[in-house]
C-alpha positions in Angstrom: 3.6 -18.1 19.3 2.6 -15.2 17.4 1.4 -17.2 14.8 -0.8 -19.3 17.0 -1.9 -16.0 18.3 -2.7 -15.0 14.2 -4.7 -18.2 13.9 -7.0 -17.5 17.1 -7.9 -14.3 16.2 -11.1 -14.7 13.1 -10.1 -10.8 12.1 -6.2 -11.6 10.8 -7.5 -15.5 9.4 -9.7 -13.6 7.2 -7.3 -10.3 6.2 -4.5 -12.9 5.9 -6.8 -15.6 3.8 -7.3 -12.3 1.8 -3.6 -11.7 1.3 -2.6 -14.7 0.4 -5.7 -15.1 -2.7 -4.1 -11.3 -3.7 -1.0 -12.8 -3.8 -1.8 -15.7 -5.4 -4.2 -13.7 -8.2 -0.6 -11.8 -8.8 1.9 -14.9 -8.9 -0.5 -16.6 -11.0 -2.2 -14.6 -13.1 -0.4 -15.6 -16.3 -1.6 -19.4 -16.0 -4.9 -18.2 -14.3 -5.8 -15.8 -16.8 -8.2 -17.3 -19.7 -7.3 -14.6 -22.0 -4.1 -11.9 -23.1 -5.3 -8.7 -20.7 -4.4 -6.3 -23.4 -6.1 -8.6 -26.7 -8.6 -5.8 -28.4 -11.6 -7.2 -30.8 -14.4 -4.4 -30.8 -16.5 -7.2 -32.7 -16.5 -9.0 -28.8 -17.4 -6.2 -27.2 -19.8 -6.4 -24.1 -20.0 -9.8 -24.2 -21.7 -11.4 -21.3 -19.9 -13.8 -19.3 -18.9 -17.4 -20.7 -16.8 -20.0 -20.7 -14.1 -18.0 -22.6 -14.7 -14.9 -21.3 -16.0 -16.2 -17.6 -16.9 -12.2 -16.2 -17.5 -11.4 -19.9 -15.5 -8.5 -22.2 -15.1 -5.1 -21.9 -16.1 -2.0 -24.6 -12.8 -3.1 -26.6 -13.3 -6.6 -26.5 -10.8 -7.5 -23.6 -11.1 -10.0 -21.0 -12.5 -8.5 -17.8 -11.4 -11.6 -15.8 -8.1 -11.4 -17.5 -7.7 -7.8 -16.3 -8.5 -8.1 -13.1 -6.2 -10.8 -12.4 -3.2 -8.9 -14.0 -4.7 -5.8 -12.0 -3.7 -7.6 -8.6 -0.2 -7.6 -10.2 -0.1 -4.6 -11.3 -1.1 -3.0 -8.1 1.2 -4.7 -6.2 4.2 -4.3 -8.3 3.5 -0.8 -7.6 2.4 -0.6 -4.0 5.1 -2.9 -2.4 8.3 -1.1 -4.3 6.7 1.9 -2.3 6.2 0.4 0.6 10.1 -0.4 0.8 11.2 3.0 -0.3 8.8 4.4 2.4 9.6 2.2 5.8 13.1 2.6 4.3 13.5 6.1 4.6 11.0 6.7 7.0 12.6 4.1 9.4 16.1 5.9 8.6 14.9 9.6 9.3 12.5 8.9 12.1 15.2 6.8 14.2 17.8 9.3 13.4 15.7 12.8 14.5 14.7 11.2 17.4 17.7 10.0 18.6 20.1 12.4 17.6 17.5 15.3 18.9 18.6 19.0 19.0 19.3 21.1 15.5 18.8 18.1 13.5 15.1 17.1 15.0 14.3 20.8 14.7 15.0 20.9 11.1 13.3 17.6 10.4 10.2 18.2 12.2 10.0 21.7 10.4 10.3 19.9 7.0 8.0 17.5 7.8 5.5 20.3 8.8 6.1 21.7 5.9 5.1 18.9 3.6 2.2 18.1 5.8 0.4 21.6 5.1 -0.1 20.2 1.8 -2.6 17.3 1.1 -1.1 14.6 -1.0 -3.6 15.0 -4.0 -2.3 18.7 -4.3 1.7 17.6 -4.2 0.5 14.4 -6.8 -1.2 16.6 -8.8 1.6 19.0 -9.1 4.5 16.6 -9.4 2.6 14.5 -12.4 1.9 17.9 -14.0 5.5 18.1 -14.0 6.8 14.8 -14.5 3.8 13.3 -16.9 1.9 10.1 -16.6 3.5 6.8 -16.7 4.1 3.8 -13.8 7.6 5.2 -12.4 6.1 9.1 -12.0 3.3 8.1 -10.1 5.7 5.7 -7.7 7.6 9.2 -7.8 4.9 11.5 -6.8 2.8 8.7 -4.3 6.5 8.8 -2.3 7.5 12.3 -2.4 3.6 12.8 -0.9 3.9 10.4 1.9 7.7 9.7 3.1 6.9 12.5 5.9 4.0 10.3 7.6 6.5 7.4 7.5 8.9 9.7 9.6 6.5 11.4 12.1 5.2 7.8 12.9 8.2 5.9 13.4 9.7 9.2 15.2 7.2 9.1 17.8 7.8 5.1 18.4 11.4 6.1 19.2 10.5 8.8 21.5 8.8 6.4 23.4 11.3 3.8 23.7 14.1 6.1 24.0 12.9 7.3 27.6 12.1 4.2 28.5 14.4 3.0 31.9 16.4 0.2 29.4 17.8 2.6 27.0 19.5 4.6 30.0 20.9 1.3 31.7 22.6 0.6 27.9 24.3 3.9 27.7 25.7 3.4 31.1 26.8 0.0 30.1 28.6 1.6 27.6 26.7 0.3 24.7 26.9 2.5 21.3 24.0 4.6 19.9 24.2 1.8 17.1 23.8 -0.9 18.6 21.2 0.8 21.2 19.1 2.0 17.8 19.5 -1.4 16.3 20.0 -4.1 18.7 17.4 -2.6 21.4 15.0 -0.1 19.9 14.4 -1.5 16.5 13.2 -4.8 17.9 11.1 -3.3 20.5 8.8 -1.1 18.0 9.4 -3.3 15.2 5.6 -5.4 16.0 4.2 -1.4 15.7 5.6 -1.0 12.6 4.0 -4.1 10.9 0.8 -2.8 11.8 1.8 0.4 10.8 3.2 -0.6 7.6 0.3 -3.2 6.8 -2.3 -0.8 6.9 -0.5 1.5 5.2 -0.5 -0.7 2.0 -3.9 -0.7 1.8 -3.5 3.3 1.8 -1.0 3.2 -1.3 -2.8 0.7 -2.9 -6.5 2.8 -2.7 -4.1 5.8 -3.8 -2.8 3.9 -7.1 -6.2 2.9 -8.1 -7.4 6.7 -7.1 -4.7 8.6 -9.2 -5.1 5.9 -11.8 -9.1 6.7 -11.9 -8.7 10.4 -11.8 -6.4 9.6 -15.4 -3.3 10.9 -12.7 -1.6 7.4 -12.5 -1.7 4.7 -15.2 -2.9 4.7 -18.6 -6.4 3.1 -19.2 -5.0 0.9 -21.3 -3.3 -0.3 -18.5 -4.7 -3.3 -16.5 -5.1 -1.8 -13.5 -8.1 -2.0 -11.3 -8.5 2.6 -11.3 -7.6 2.5 -14.7 -10.8 -0.2 -15.5 -12.9 2.0 -13.4 -11.9 5.3 -15.1 -12.3 3.9 -19.1 -15.5 2.0 -17.5 -17.4 5.1 -16.1 -19.3 6.0 -19.4 -20.5 2.6 -19.2 -22.2 2.9 -15.7 -25.6 2.5 -17.0 -25.6 0.1 -19.8 -22.9 -2.0 -18.4 -22.4 -2.0 -14.5 -20.5 -4.9 -14.0 -17.8 -3.1 -15.6 -17.6 -0.7 -12.7 -19.0 -3.4 -10.2 -16.0 -6.1 -10.7 -12.8 -3.8 -10.4 -14.4 -2.5 -7.4 -15.2 -5.3 -5.2 -11.5 -6.4 -5.8 -10.2 -2.7 -4.3 -12.4 -3.2 -1.6 -11.4 -6.8 -0.9 -7.5 -6.2 -1.5 -7.5 -3.0 0.9 -10.2 -4.9 3.2 -7.4 -7.7 3.7 -4.4 -5.3 4.5 -7.0 -3.4 7.0 -8.3 -6.6 8.7 -5.1 -8.2 9.2 -3.2 -5.1 10.2 -5.9 -4.0 12.9 -6.3 -7.6 14.4 -2.0 -7.4 14.5 -2.7 -4.1 16.6 -5.2 -5.9 19.3 -2.8 -8.7 19.5 0.1 -6.8 20.4 -2.1 -4.5 22.5 -3.3 -7.4 24.7 0.6 -8.7 25.1 1.6 -5.2 25.8 -1.5 -5.7 28.7 
């Protein structure tokens, strides 16, 4: 039923197509890529598009298309584990805080408010400054700066469900807290969680690219779109294509997840009405 509604929604179809293309690029990068993403050849720098280099080469003679394909893999290999960890932590703490309430919920809310007072960029700057650059440190920094938002959102969903009559009826029927949470509340809020997670992964991908562009994440030698933008910014006027291609890829990637997430929100809202 849900699949039919998605197929009837043009926005969802466009978003789903973009997401599938991105995943195909990431999975099939070794097959689709015409060259080695890290092969440096100064004698071939700034070459125009050709059969050997379909999108030309960069300032080090590396194949731009190859690096874009591997960039999709790099972005997803970082964004998906980050989302899984954030979703797990946010779901557990959010559900526990809303269900238990009392002192535990107040302390959790205070901690969340303290973390939310600091912009994510400030947190990442501090952590990267202490831990240093690298993929692992970037993942830790993003998780540390974003977990509170997931907790807050899931907590609000659970609080809304907790006040409904079926929860009271389940308690009267003798259902345990675990059964109510996992068997009733979680399935009911799951559609809204999927919408939030879908739009959040685009934010995570933007953060990865943005921090790499600022020099806080992955190094310029890494085949990642933000790092490619950072290394190409000094050639903006002489070779603007080195900026345009990664920028378009980032735009399409985030647009795909956002379009699909927003379409799901509309579909679930209509179901509620």
